[in-house]
mmCIF file as gemmi writes it, N, C-alpha and C atoms, coordinates in Angstrom:
data_model
loop_
_atom_site.group_PDB
_atom_site.id
_atom_site.type_symbol
_atom_site.label_atom_id
_atom_site.label_alt_id
_atom_site.label_comp_id
_atom_site.label_asym_id
_atom_site.label_entity_id
_atom_site.label_seq_id
_atom_site.pdbx_PDB_ins_code
_atom_site.Cartn_x
_atom_site.Cartn_y
_atom_site.Cartn_z
_atom_site.occupancy
_atom_site.B_iso_or_equiv
_atom_site.pdbx_formal_charge
_atom_site.auth_seq_id
_atom_site.auth_asym_id
_atom_site.pdbx_PDB_model_num
ATOM 1 N N . UNK Axp A 1 ? -14.557 25.972 -17.291 1 0 ? 1 A 1
ATOM 2 C CA . UNK Axp A 1 ? -13.594 25.003 -16.681 1 0 ? 1 A 1
ATOM 3 C C . UNK Axp A 1 ? -12.353 25.316 -17.247 1 0 ? 1 A 1
ATOM 4 N N . UNK Axp A 2 ? -11.369 25.382 -16.525 1 0 ? 2 A 1
ATOM 5 C CA . UNK Axp A 2 ? -9.856 25.521 -17.066 1 0 ? 2 A 1
ATOM 6 C C . UNK Axp A 2 ? -9.276 24.623 -17.967 1 0 ? 2 A 1
ATOM 7 N N . UNK Axp A 3 ? -8.519 24.939 -18.52 1 0 ? 3 A 1
ATOM 8 C CA . UNK Axp A 3 ? -8.055 24.037 -19.372 1 0 ? 3 A 1
ATOM 9 C C . UNK Axp A 3 ? -6.908 22.951 -18.948 1 0 ? 3 A 1
ATOM 10 N N . UNK Axp A 4 ? -6.428 23.298 -17.645 1 0 ? 4 A 1
ATOM 11 C CA . UNK Axp A 4 ? -5.526 21.993 -16.929 1 0 ? 4 A 1
ATOM 12 C C . UNK Axp A 4 ? -6.69 21.042 -16.323 1 0 ? 4 A 1
ATOM 13 N N . UNK Axp A 5 ? -7.695 21.475 -15.962 1 0 ? 5 A 1
ATOM 14 C CA . UNK Axp A 5 ? -8.817 20.564 -15.26 1 0 ? 5 A 1
ATOM 15 C C . UNK Axp A 5 ? -9.245 19.573 -16.292 1 0 ? 5 A 1
ATOM 16 N N . UNK Axp A 6 ? -9.355 20.119 -17.457 1 0 ? 6 A 1
ATOM 17 C CA . UNK Axp A 6 ? -10.011 19.36 -18.719 1 0 ? 6 A 1
ATOM 18 C C . UNK Axp A 6 ? -8.713 18.432 -19.028 1 0 ? 6 A 1
ATOM 19 N N . UNK Axp A 7 ? -7.612 18.85 -18.909 1 0 ? 7 A 1
ATOM 20 C CA . UNK Axp A 7 ? -6.398 17.907 -19.204 1 0 ? 7 A 1
ATOM 21 C C . UNK Axp A 7 ? -6.586 16.844 -18.182 1 0 ? 7 A 1
ATOM 22 N N . UNK Axp A 8 ? -6.851 17.119 -17.056 1 0 ? 8 A 1
ATOM 23 C CA . UNK Axp A 8 ? -7.037 16.114 -16.019 1 0 ? 8 A 1
ATOM 24 C C . UNK Axp A 8 ? -8.104 15.219 -15.953 1 0 ? 8 A 1
ATOM 25 N N . UNK Axp A 9 ? -9.291 15.691 -16.402 1 0 ? 9 A 1
ATOM 26 C CA . UNK Axp A 9 ? -10.207 14.798 -16.719 1 0 ? 9 A 1
ATOM 27 C C . UNK Axp A 9 ? -9.98 13.769 -18.025 1 0 ? 9 A 1
ATOM 28 N N . UNK Axp A 10 ? -9.331 14.465 -18.911 1 0 ? 10 A 1
ATOM 29 C CA . UNK Axp A 10 ? -9.286 13.497 -20.079 1 0 ? 10 A 1
ATOM 30 C C . UNK Axp A 10 ? -8.227 12.291 -19.718 1 0 ? 10 A 1
ATOM 31 N N . UNK Axp A 11 ? -6.974 12.812 -18.863 1 0 ? 11 A 1
ATOM 32 C CA . UNK Axp A 11 ? -5.723 11.986 -18.549 1 0 ? 11 A 1
ATOM 33 C C . UNK Axp A 11 ? -6.56 10.886 -17.562 1 0 ? 11 A 1
ATOM 34 N N . UNK Axp A 12 ? -7.658 11.262 -16.834 1 0 ? 12 A 1
ATOM 35 C CA . UNK Axp A 12 ? -8.19 10.34 -15.767 1 0 ? 12 A 1
ATOM 36 C C . UNK Axp A 12 ? -8.868 9.351 -16.535 1 0 ? 12 A 1
ATOM 37 N N . UNK Axp A 13 ? -9.756 9.714 -17.665 1 0 ? 13 A 1
ATOM 38 C CA . UNK Axp A 13 ? -10.615 8.995 -18.304 1 0 ? 13 A 1
ATOM 39 C C . UNK Axp A 13 ? -9.831 8.078 -18.95 1 0 ? 13 A 1
ATOM 40 N N . UNK Axp A 14 ? -8.857 8.313 -19.984 1 0 ? 14 A 1
ATOM 41 C CA . UNK Axp A 14 ? -7.915 7.418 -20.467 1 0 ? 14 A 1
ATOM 42 C C . UNK Axp A 14 ? -7.327 6.286 -19.799 1 0 ? 14 A 1
ATOM 43 N N . UNK Axp A 15 ? -6.585 6.604 -18.588 1 0 ? 15 A 1
ATOM 44 C CA . UNK Axp A 15 ? -6.042 5.874 -17.642 1 0 ? 15 A 1
ATOM 45 C C . UNK Axp A 15 ? -6.904 4.799 -16.989 1 0 ? 15 A 1
ATOM 46 N N . UNK Axp A 16 ? -8 5.287 -16.695 1 0 ? 16 A 1
ATOM 47 C CA . UNK Axp A 16 ? -9.057 4.478 -16.13 1 0 ? 16 A 1
ATOM 48 C C . UNK Axp A 16 ? -9.715 3.353 -17.085 1 0 ? 16 A 1
ATOM 49 N N . UNK Axp A 17 ? -10.121 3.893 -18.279 1 0 ? 17 A 1
ATOM 50 C CA . UNK Axp A 17 ? -10.731 3.131 -19.188 1 0 ? 17 A 1
ATOM 51 C C . UNK Axp A 17 ? -9.628 1.907 -19.784 1 0 ? 17 A 1
ATOM 52 N N . UNK Axp A 18 ? -8.351 2.482 -19.427 1 0 ? 18 A 1
ATOM 53 C CA . UNK Axp A 18 ? -7.349 1.314 -19.914 1 0 ? 18 A 1
ATOM 54 C C . UNK Axp A 18 ? -7.543 0.011 -19.352 1 0 ? 18 A 1
ATOM 55 N N . UNK Axp A 19 ? -8.237 0.047 -18.124 1 0 ? 19 A 1
ATOM 56 C CA . UNK Axp A 19 ? -8.5 -1.312 -17.397 1 0 ? 19 A 1
ATOM 57 C C . UNK Axp A 19 ? -9.344 -2.164 -17.737 1 0 ? 19 A 1
ATOM 58 N N . UNK Axp A 20 ? -10.417 -1.487 -18.653 1 0 ? 20 A 1
ATOM 59 C CA . UNK Axp A 20 ? -11.73 -2.041 -18.959 1 0 ? 20 A 1
ATOM 60 C C . UNK Axp A 20 ? -11.181 -3.299 -19.71 1 0 ? 20 A 1
ATOM 61 N N . UNK Axp A 21 ? -10.631 -3.235 -20.777 1 0 ? 21 A 1
ATOM 62 C CA . UNK Axp A 21 ? -10.105 -4.301 -21.417 1 0 ? 21 A 1
ATOM 63 C C . UNK Axp A 21 ? -9.728 -5.672 -21.03 1 0 ? 21 A 1
ATOM 64 N N . UNK Axp A 22 ? -8.914 -5.195 -20.005 1 0 ? 22 A 1
ATOM 65 C CA . UNK Axp A 22 ? -8.217 -6.299 -19.038 1 0 ? 22 A 1
ATOM 66 C C . UNK Axp A 22 ? -9.319 -6.925 -18.119 1 0 ? 22 A 1
ATOM 67 N N . UNK Axp A 23 ? -10.233 -6.388 -17.605 1 0 ? 23 A 1
ATOM 68 C CA . UNK Axp A 23 ? -11.421 -6.837 -16.964 1 0 ? 23 A 1
ATOM 69 C C . UNK Axp A 23 ? -12.319 -7.665 -17.705 1 0 ? 23 A 1
ATOM 70 N N . UNK Axp A 24 ? -12.597 -7.062 -18.747 1 0 ? 24 A 1
ATOM 71 C CA . UNK Axp A 24 ? -13.303 -7.959 -19.633 1 0 ? 24 A 1
ATOM 72 C C . UNK Axp A 24 ? -12.668 -9.152 -20.146 1 0 ? 24 A 1
ATOM 73 N N . UNK Axp A 25 ? -11.445 -9.259 -20.449 1 0 ? 25 A 1
ATOM 74 C CA . UNK Axp A 25 ? -10.932 -10.368 -20.971 1 0 ? 25 A 1
ATOM 75 C C . UNK Axp A 25 ? -10.891 -11.397 -19.851 1 0 ? 25 A 1
ATOM 76 N N . UNK Axp A 26 ? -10.325 -10.849 -18.49 1 0 ? 26 A 1
ATOM 77 C CA . UNK Axp A 26 ? -10.528 -11.891 -17.367 1 0 ? 26 A 1
ATOM 78 C C . UNK Axp A 26 ? -11.835 -12.457 -17.375 1 0 ? 26 A 1
ATOM 79 N N . UNK Axp A 27 ? -12.952 -11.278 -17.545 1 0 ? 27 A 1
ATOM 80 C CA . UNK Axp A 27 ? -14.164 -12.142 -17.263 1 0 ? 27 A 1
ATOM 81 C C . UNK Axp A 27 ? -14.585 -13.076 -18.217 1 0 ? 27 A 1
ATOM 82 N N . UNK Axp A 28 ? -14.193 -12.774 -19.422 1 0 ? 28 A 1
ATOM 83 C CA . UNK Axp A 28 ? -14.684 -13.702 -20.285 1 0 ? 28 A 1
ATOM 84 C C . UNK Axp A 28 ? -14.121 -15.062 -20.648 1 0 ? 28 A 1
ATOM 85 N N . UNK Axp A 29 ? -12.607 -14.902 -20.428 1 0 ? 29 A 1
ATOM 86 C CA . UNK Axp A 29 ? -11.957 -16.238 -20.464 1 0 ? 29 A 1
ATOM 87 C C . UNK Axp A 29 ? -11.99 -16.919 -19.253 1 0 ? 29 A 1
ATOM 88 N N . UNK Axp A 30 ? -12.392 -16.555 -17.959 1 0 ? 30 A 1
ATOM 89 C CA . UNK Axp A 30 ? -12.287 -16.768 -16.837 1 0 ? 30 A 1
ATOM 90 C C . UNK Axp A 30 ? -10.747 -17.144 -16.327 1 0 ? 30 A 1
ATOM 91 N N . UNK Axp A 31 ? -9.858 -16.248 -16.835 1 0 ? 31 A 1
ATOM 92 C CA . UNK Axp A 31 ? -8.481 -16.888 -16.619 1 0 ? 31 A 1
ATOM 93 C C . UNK Axp A 31 ? -7.802 -15.294 -16.393 1 0 ? 31 A 1
ATOM 94 N N . UNK Axp A 32 ? -7.008 -15.517 -15.144 1 0 ? 32 A 1
ATOM 95 C CA . UNK Axp A 32 ? -6.398 -14.612 -14.44 1 0 ? 32 A 1
ATOM 96 C C . UNK Axp A 32 ? -4.677 -14.746 -14.54 1 0 ? 32 A 1
ATOM 97 N N . UNK Axp A 33 ? -4.257 -15.971 -14.852 1 0 ? 33 A 1
ATOM 98 C CA . UNK Axp A 33 ? -2.793 -16.382 -14.688 1 0 ? 33 A 1
ATOM 99 C C . UNK Axp A 33 ? -1.965 -15.295 -15.206 1 0 ? 33 A 1
ATOM 100 N N . UNK Axp A 34 ? -2.041 -14.386 -16.039 1 0 ? 34 A 1
ATOM 101 C CA . UNK Axp A 34 ? -0.987 -13.751 -16.714 1 0 ? 34 A 1
ATOM 102 C C . UNK Axp A 34 ? -1.349 -12.194 -15.906 1 0 ? 34 A 1
ATOM 103 N N . UNK Axp A 35 ? -2.012 -12.246 -14.842 1 0 ? 35 A 1
ATOM 104 C CA . UNK Axp A 35 ? -2.007 -11.095 -13.972 1 0 ? 35 A 1
ATOM 105 C C . UNK Axp A 35 ? -1.357 -11.139 -12.577 1 0 ? 35 A 1
ATOM 106 N N . UNK Axp A 36 ? -0.046 -10.495 -12.273 1 0 ? 36 A 1
ATOM 107 C CA . UNK Axp A 36 ? 0.45 -10.58 -11.194 1 0 ? 36 A 1
ATOM 108 C C . UNK Axp A 36 ? -0.093 -10.102 -9.977 1 0 ? 36 A 1
ATOM 109 N N . UNK Axp A 37 ? -0.439 -10.864 -8.946 1 0 ? 37 A 1
ATOM 110 C CA . UNK Axp A 37 ? -1.071 -10.499 -7.781 1 0 ? 37 A 1
ATOM 111 C C . UNK Axp A 37 ? -0.184 -9.331 -7.152 1 0 ? 37 A 1
ATOM 112 N N . UNK Axp A 38 ? 0.939 -9.389 -7.037 1 0 ? 38 A 1
ATOM 113 C CA . UNK Axp A 38 ? 2.004 -8.345 -6.486 1 0 ? 38 A 1
ATOM 114 C C . UNK Axp A 38 ? 1.47 -6.951 -7.28 1 0 ? 38 A 1
ATOM 115 N N . UNK Axp A 39 ? 1.476 -6.917 -8.67 1 0 ? 39 A 1
ATOM 116 C CA . UNK Axp A 39 ? 1.395 -5.691 -9.231 1 0 ? 39 A 1
ATOM 117 C C . UNK Axp A 39 ? -0.108 -5.196 -8.99 1 0 ? 39 A 1
ATOM 118 N N . UNK Axp A 40 ? -1.064 -6.008 -8.944 1 0 ? 40 A 1
ATOM 119 C CA . UNK Axp A 40 ? -2.414 -5.722 -8.567 1 0 ? 40 A 1
ATOM 120 C C . UNK Axp A 40 ? -2.507 -4.829 -7.209 1 0 ? 40 A 1
ATOM 121 N N . UNK Axp A 41 ? -1.749 -5.601 -6.219 1 0 ? 41 A 1
ATOM 122 C CA . UNK Axp A 41 ? -1.852 -5.087 -4.872 1 0 ? 41 A 1
ATOM 123 C C . UNK Axp A 41 ? -1.063 -3.633 -4.705 1 0 ? 41 A 1
ATOM 124 N N . UNK Axp A 42 ? 0.114 -3.718 -5.331 1 0 ? 42 A 1
ATOM 125 C CA . UNK Axp A 42 ? 0.799 -2.335 -5.247 1 0 ? 42 A 1
ATOM 126 C C . UNK Axp A 42 ? 0.176 -1.446 -6.096 1 0 ? 42 A 1
ATOM 127 N N . UNK Axp A 43 ? -0.456 -1.609 -7.031 1 0 ? 43 A 1
ATOM 128 C CA . UNK Axp A 43 ? -1.009 -0.758 -8.001 1 0 ? 43 A 1
ATOM 129 C C . UNK Axp A 43 ? -2.268 -0.234 -7.395 1 0 ? 43 A 1
ATOM 130 N N . UNK Axp A 44 ? -2.968 -1.107 -6.582 1 0 ? 44 A 1
ATOM 131 C CA . UNK Axp A 44 ? -4.248 -0.81 -5.965 1 0 ? 44 A 1
ATOM 132 C C . UNK Axp A 44 ? -3.759 0.235 -4.906 1 0 ? 44 A 1
ATOM 133 N N . UNK Axp A 45 ? -2.768 -0.179 -4.096 1 0 ? 45 A 1
ATOM 134 C CA . UNK Axp A 45 ? -2.4 0.758 -2.98 1 0 ? 45 A 1
ATOM 135 C C . UNK Axp A 45 ? -2.028 2.207 -3.362 1 0 ? 45 A 1
ATOM 136 N N . UNK Axp A 46 ? -1.196 2.073 -4.428 1 0 ? 46 A 1
ATOM 137 C CA . UNK Axp A 46 ? -1.134 3.507 -5.095 1 0 ? 46 A 1
ATOM 138 C C . UNK Axp A 46 ? -2.176 4.242 -5.674 1 0 ? 46 A 1
ATOM 139 N N . UNK Axp A 47 ? -3.085 3.55 -6.366 1 0 ? 47 A 1
ATOM 140 C CA . UNK Axp A 47 ? -4.309 4.292 -6.751 1 0 ? 47 A 1
ATOM 141 C C . UNK Axp A 47 ? -5.124 5.021 -5.509 1 0 ? 47 A 1
ATOM 142 N N . UNK Axp A 48 ? -4.983 4.116 -4.374 1 0 ? 48 A 1
ATOM 143 C CA . UNK Axp A 48 ? -6.096 4.384 -3.188 1 0 ? 48 A 1
ATOM 144 C C . UNK Axp A 48 ? -5.196 5.801 -2.681 1 0 ? 48 A 1
ATOM 145 N N . UNK Axp A 49 ? -3.9 5.874 -2.656 1 0 ? 49 A 1
ATOM 146 C CA . UNK Axp A 49 ? -3.035 7.021 -2.456 1 0 ? 49 A 1
ATOM 147 C C . UNK Axp A 49 ? -3.533 8.071 -3.193 1 0 ? 49 A 1
ATOM 148 N N . UNK Axp A 50 ? -3.407 8.053 -4.354 1 0 ? 50 A 1
ATOM 149 C CA . UNK Axp A 50 ? -3.561 9.021 -5.557 1 0 ? 50 A 1
ATOM 150 C C . UNK Axp A 50 ? -4.944 9.727 -5.081 1 0 ? 50 A 1
ATOM 151 N N . UNK Axp A 51 ? -6.147 8.636 -4.949 1 0 ? 51 A 1
ATOM 152 C CA . UNK Axp A 51 ? -7.636 9.171 -4.511 1 0 ? 51 A 1
ATOM 153 C C . UNK Axp A 51 ? -7.316 10.087 -3.265 1 0 ? 51 A 1
ATOM 154 N N . UNK Axp A 52 ? -6.721 9.452 -2.52 1 0 ? 52 A 1
ATOM 155 C CA . UNK Axp A 52 ? -6.72 10.286 -0.999 1 0 ? 52 A 1
ATOM 156 C C . UNK Axp A 52 ? -6.065 11.76 -1.434 1 0 ? 52 A 1
ATOM 157 N N . UNK Axp A 53 ? -5.222 11.517 -1.962 1 0 ? 53 A 1
ATOM 158 C CA . UNK Axp A 53 ? -4.365 12.901 -2.494 1 0 ? 53 A 1
ATOM 159 C C . UNK Axp A 53 ? -5.364 14.044 -2.993 1 0 ? 53 A 1
ATOM 160 N N . UNK Axp A 54 ? -6.408 13.3 -3.953 1 0 ? 54 A 1
ATOM 161 C CA . UNK Axp A 54 ? -7.106 14.047 -4.566 1 0 ? 54 A 1
ATOM 162 C C . UNK Axp A 54 ? -8.175 14.697 -3.763 1 0 ? 54 A 1
ATOM 163 N N . UNK Axp A 55 ? -8.77 14.011 -2.619 1 0 ? 55 A 1
ATOM 164 C CA . UNK Axp A 55 ? -9.476 14.282 -1.951 1 0 ? 55 A 1
ATOM 165 C C . UNK Axp A 55 ? -8.842 15.558 -1.012 1 0 ? 55 A 1
ATOM 166 N N . UNK Axp A 56 ? -7.494 15.347 -0.639 1 0 ? 56 A 1
ATOM 167 C CA . UNK Axp A 56 ? -6.75 16.387 -0.043 1 0 ? 56 A 1
ATOM 168 C C . UNK Axp A 56 ? -6.735 17.726 -0.74 1 0 ? 56 A 1
ATOM 169 N N . UNK Axp A 57 ? -6.477 17.444 -1.81 1 0 ? 57 A 1
ATOM 170 C CA . UNK Axp A 57 ? -6.063 18.875 -2.771 1 0 ? 57 A 1
ATOM 171 C C . UNK Axp A 57 ? -7.533 19.311 -3.302 1 0 ? 57 A 1
ATOM 172 N N . UNK Axp A 58 ? -8.308 18.308 -2.977 1 0 ? 58 A 1
ATOM 173 C CA . UNK Axp A 58 ? -9.712 18.76 -3.566 1 0 ? 58 A 1
ATOM 174 C C . UNK Axp A 58 ? -9.818 19.079 -5.229 1 0 ? 58 A 1
ATOM 175 N N . UNK Axp A 59 ? -9.174 17.924 -5.745 1 0 ? 59 A 1
ATOM 176 C CA . UNK Axp A 59 ? -9.152 17.769 -7.048 1 0 ? 59 A 1
ATOM 177 C C . UNK Axp A 59 ? -10.189 16.757 -7.756 1 0 ? 59 A 1
ATOM 178 N N . UNK Axp A 60 ? -11.419 16.864 -8.366 1 0 ? 60 A 1
ATOM 179 C CA . UNK Axp A 60 ? -12.243 16.092 -8.719 1 0 ? 60 A 1
ATOM 180 C C . UNK Axp A 60 ? -11.895 15.217 -9.874 1 0 ? 60 A 1
ATOM 181 N N . UNK Axp A 61 ? -11.147 15.476 -10.567 1 0 ? 61 A 1
ATOM 182 C CA . UNK Axp A 61 ? -10.406 14.632 -11.645 1 0 ? 61 A 1
ATOM 183 C C . UNK Axp A 61 ? -9.378 13.388 -10.919 1 0 ? 61 A 1
ATOM 184 N N . UNK Axp A 62 ? -8.81 13.855 -9.753 1 0 ? 62 A 1
ATOM 185 C CA . UNK Axp A 62 ? -7.909 12.859 -9.649 1 0 ? 62 A 1
ATOM 186 C C . UNK Axp A 62 ? -8.887 11.975 -8.616 1 0 ? 62 A 1
ATOM 187 N N . UNK Axp A 63 ? -9.915 12.473 -7.931 1 0 ? 63 A 1
ATOM 188 C CA . UNK Axp A 63 ? -10.638 11.697 -6.912 1 0 ? 63 A 1
ATOM 189 C C . UNK Axp A 63 ? -11.477 10.816 -8.139 1 0 ? 63 A 1
ATOM 190 N N . UNK Axp A 64 ? -12.193 10.937 -8.918 1 0 ? 64 A 1
ATOM 191 C CA . UNK Axp A 64 ? -12.875 10.25 -9.929 1 0 ? 64 A 1
ATOM 192 C C . UNK Axp A 64 ? -12.189 9.145 -10.611 1 0 ? 64 A 1
ATOM 193 N N . UNK Axp A 65 ? -11.002 9.84 -11.214 1 0 ? 65 A 1
ATOM 194 C CA . UNK Axp A 65 ? -10.395 8.67 -12.007 1 0 ? 65 A 1
ATOM 195 C C . UNK Axp A 65 ? -9.787 7.606 -10.902 1 0 ? 65 A 1
ATOM 196 N N . UNK Axp A 66 ? -9.215 7.76 -9.886 1 0 ? 66 A 1
ATOM 197 C CA . UNK Axp A 66 ? -8.693 6.909 -9.201 1 0 ? 66 A 1
ATOM 198 C C . UNK Axp A 66 ? -9.612 6.044 -8.405 1 0 ? 66 A 1
ATOM 199 N N . UNK Axp A 67 ? -10.689 6.504 -8.092 1 0 ? 67 A 1
ATOM 200 C CA . UNK Axp A 67 ? -11.818 5.628 -7.163 1 0 ? 67 A 1
ATOM 201 C C . UNK Axp A 67 ? -12.165 4.761 -8.096 1 0 ? 67 A 1
ATOM 202 N N . UNK Axp A 68 ? -12.702 5.151 -9.606 1 0 ? 68 A 1
ATOM 203 C CA . UNK Axp A 68 ? -13.169 4.347 -10.49 1 0 ? 68 A 1
ATOM 204 C C . UNK Axp A 68 ? -12.22 3.108 -11.056 1 0 ? 68 A 1
ATOM 205 N N . UNK Axp A 69 ? -10.764 3.666 -11.123 1 0 ? 69 A 1
ATOM 206 C CA . UNK Axp A 69 ? -9.549 2.318 -11.128 1 0 ? 69 A 1
ATOM 207 C C . UNK Axp A 69 ? -9.327 1.942 -10.337 1 0 ? 69 A 1
ATOM 208 N N . UNK Axp A 70 ? -9.865 2.178 -9.021 1 0 ? 70 A 1
ATOM 209 C CA . UNK Axp A 70 ? -9.608 1.331 -7.712 1 0 ? 70 A 1
ATOM 210 C C . UNK Axp A 70 ? -10.722 0.28 -7.76 1 0 ? 70 A 1
ATOM 211 N N . UNK Axp A 71 ? -11.996 0.407 -8.269 1 0 ? 71 A 1
ATOM 212 C CA . UNK Axp A 71 ? -12.903 -0.334 -8.262 1 0 ? 71 A 1
ATOM 213 C C . UNK Axp A 71 ? -12.68 -1.442 -9.337 1 0 ? 71 A 1
ATOM 214 N N . UNK Axp A 72 ? -12.416 -1.056 -10.365 1 0 ? 72 A 1
ATOM 215 C CA . UNK Axp A 72 ? -11.715 -2.083 -11.659 1 0 ? 72 A 1
ATOM 216 C C . UNK Axp A 72 ? -10.637 -2.977 -11.024 1 0 ? 72 A 1
ATOM 217 N N . UNK Axp A 73 ? -9.824 -2.356 -10.181 1 0 ? 73 A 1
ATOM 218 C CA . UNK Axp A 73 ? -8.776 -3.302 -9.739 1 0 ? 73 A 1
ATOM 219 C C . UNK Axp A 73 ? -9.473 -4.269 -8.754 1 0 ? 73 A 1
ATOM 220 N N . UNK Axp A 74 ? -10.305 -3.766 -8.107 1 0 ? 74 A 1
ATOM 221 C CA . UNK Axp A 74 ? -10.854 -4.842 -6.918 1 0 ? 74 A 1
ATOM 222 C C . UNK Axp A 74 ? -11.442 -5.955 -7.782 1 0 ? 74 A 1
ATOM 223 N N . UNK Axp A 75 ? -12.007 -5.466 -8.774 1 0 ? 75 A 1
ATOM 224 C CA . UNK Axp A 75 ? -12.95 -6.583 -9.834 1 0 ? 75 A 1
ATOM 225 C C . UNK Axp A 75 ? -11.901 -7.493 -10.07 1 0 ? 75 A 1
ATOM 226 N N . UNK Axp A 76 ? -10.696 -6.96 -10.812 1 0 ? 76 A 1
ATOM 227 C CA . UNK Axp A 76 ? -9.519 -7.854 -11.274 1 0 ? 76 A 1
ATOM 228 C C . UNK Axp A 76 ? -8.862 -8.815 -10.129 1 0 ? 76 A 1
ATOM 229 N N . UNK Axp A 77 ? -8.888 -8.267 -8.791 1 0 ? 77 A 1
ATOM 230 C CA . UNK Axp A 77 ? -8.398 -9.16 -7.681 1 0 ? 77 A 1
ATOM 231 C C . UNK Axp A 77 ? -9.379 -10.189 -7.353 1 0 ? 77 A 1
ATOM 232 N N . UNK Axp A 78 ? -10.746 -9.762 -7.524 1 0 ? 78 A 1
ATOM 233 C CA . UNK Axp A 78 ? -11.615 -10.758 -6.989 1 0 ? 78 A 1
ATOM 234 C C . UNK Axp A 78 ? -11.638 -11.743 -8.36 1 0 ? 78 A 1
ATOM 235 N N . UNK Axp A 79 ? -11.515 -11.421 -9.51 1 0 ? 79 A 1
ATOM 236 C CA . UNK Axp A 79 ? -11.389 -12.619 -10.588 1 0 ? 79 A 1
ATOM 237 C C . UNK Axp A 79 ? -10.06 -13.254 -10.338 1 0 ? 79 A 1
ATOM 238 N N . UNK Axp A 80 ? -9.03 -12.8 -10.15 1 0 ? 80 A 1
ATOM 239 C CA . UNK Axp A 80 ? -7.87 -13.519 -9.636 1 0 ? 80 A 1
ATOM 240 C C . UNK Axp A 80 ? -8.036 -14.448 -8.78 1 0 ? 80 A 1
ATOM 241 N N . UNK Axp A 81 ? -8.776 -14.171 -7.666 1 0 ? 81 A 1
ATOM 242 C CA . UNK Axp A 81 ? -8.964 -15.307 -6.397 1 0 ? 81 A 1
ATOM 243 C C . UNK Axp A 81 ? -10.148 -16.183 -6.649 1 0 ? 81 A 1
ATOM 244 N N . UNK Axp A 82 ? -11.041 -15.79 -7.719 1 0 ? 82 A 1
ATOM 245 C CA . UNK Axp A 82 ? -12.277 -16.719 -8.193 1 0 ? 82 A 1
ATOM 246 C C . UNK Axp A 82 ? -11.79 -17.646 -9.018 1 0 ? 82 A 1
ATOM 247 N N . UNK Axp A 83 ? -10.959 -17.435 -9.789 1 0 ? 83 A 1
ATOM 248 C CA . UNK Axp A 83 ? -10.519 -18.402 -11.083 1 0 ? 83 A 1
ATOM 249 C C . UNK Axp A 83 ? -8.903 -18.602 -10.92 1 0 ? 83 A 1
ATOM 250 N N . UNK Axp A 84 ? -8.611 -18.878 -9.199 1 0 ? 84 A 1
ATOM 251 C CA . UNK Axp A 84 ? -7.62 -19.427 -9.206 1 0 ? 84 A 1
ATOM 252 C C . UNK Axp A 84 ? -7.424 -20.912 -9.583 1 0 ? 84 A 1
């Protein structure tokens, strides 16, 4: 594995798992008031575009990180509407 691909995987893992504490907190407290709906929607659009870009350039680290992050954002959006 090339060093740059390894860097891509590490970056993807770190940015993706950064959402896990927020999802856990929202789930545990049943509270999403502090989460901006506009930020979640814009960020999810950006992450989806990054995933599409990853498919376009055949970069598995970009694809994996952004698809998983997109799923976590979808969970946050679902919680945002559920606990409104």
